[in-house]
N, C-alpha and C positions, 0 to 999 in steps of 0.2 A: 915311618919317616913322615908321611903325610899328616898323621895325627900330631906328631911333635911340632911340625911346622905350623899347623893350624892353631895349636895352643900358644905357640910363641907369638903368632900374629893376632891372637885373640879373635879368631874367626868366629862368627856367630854360630856356625854349625860344627864347632870343635867337639861337642859331645858325640855327635854322630860319627865323626872321624875316629874318636877314641873307642867307640863301640865297635866299629869295623875292625880296628886294629886288634882289640882284645879278642873278638870272635875269631879272627884269622889266626892269632897266636894259639888259642885253645885248639882250633882245628888242626894245626900243624903238630901241636903237642900230643894230640891223641895218637899220632903215629907211634911216638916213642913210648907212650903209656900202654897201649894195647896192640896196635896193628903190627908193629915190628915183630913182636914175639909170636902173635897168632899167625901171621903170614909165613914166618919161618917154620912153624909147626906144621902148617899145611904143606909147604914145599918139601919138608923132610919126611913127611908121612909118619909123624910121631904120635898122632892122635889115634887112639884105638877106634876101630870101625864102629863099635857100639856107641862111642861118644861123639862120633862125627856129626850126626844130626843136631845135637844140642850145641856143639861148638859152632856149626854153621849158623844156627839161629842166633847165637850170641854175637857172632861176627856181623850178621845182618842188622841187629839192633844197634850196635856201635856205629855201623856204616850209616844208618839213617840219622843218627844223632849228628854224625860228622857232616852229612849232607845238609841237614837243617841249619847247623851252625854256619856252614859255608854260604848258604842262601841268605841267612841273616846278616853275615858280613857284607855280602854284595849289596843288599838293600841299604844297609847303613852307609856304605861307601857312596852309593848313588845319592842318598840324602845329604851326605856331607859335601857333595860336589856343588860347586858354584857355577851353575850354567843358566 
């Protein structure tokens, strides 16, 4: 919403607001793309014990991408702020 308002108002930092919004949307979307199924698989114990180390490593890589995107969204939001 803040990005939309900044574009409507032609705010000089609207690009940073759009970047923050896009990164936040991608971060949330990652839950539905990967984490929802992966977390359910861990909870239901449907992953074979031999496959568990590789799946945990995959989960960790996705998590670090999600963390980096979240940090990027936060930095962009601060850049967009007019203070």
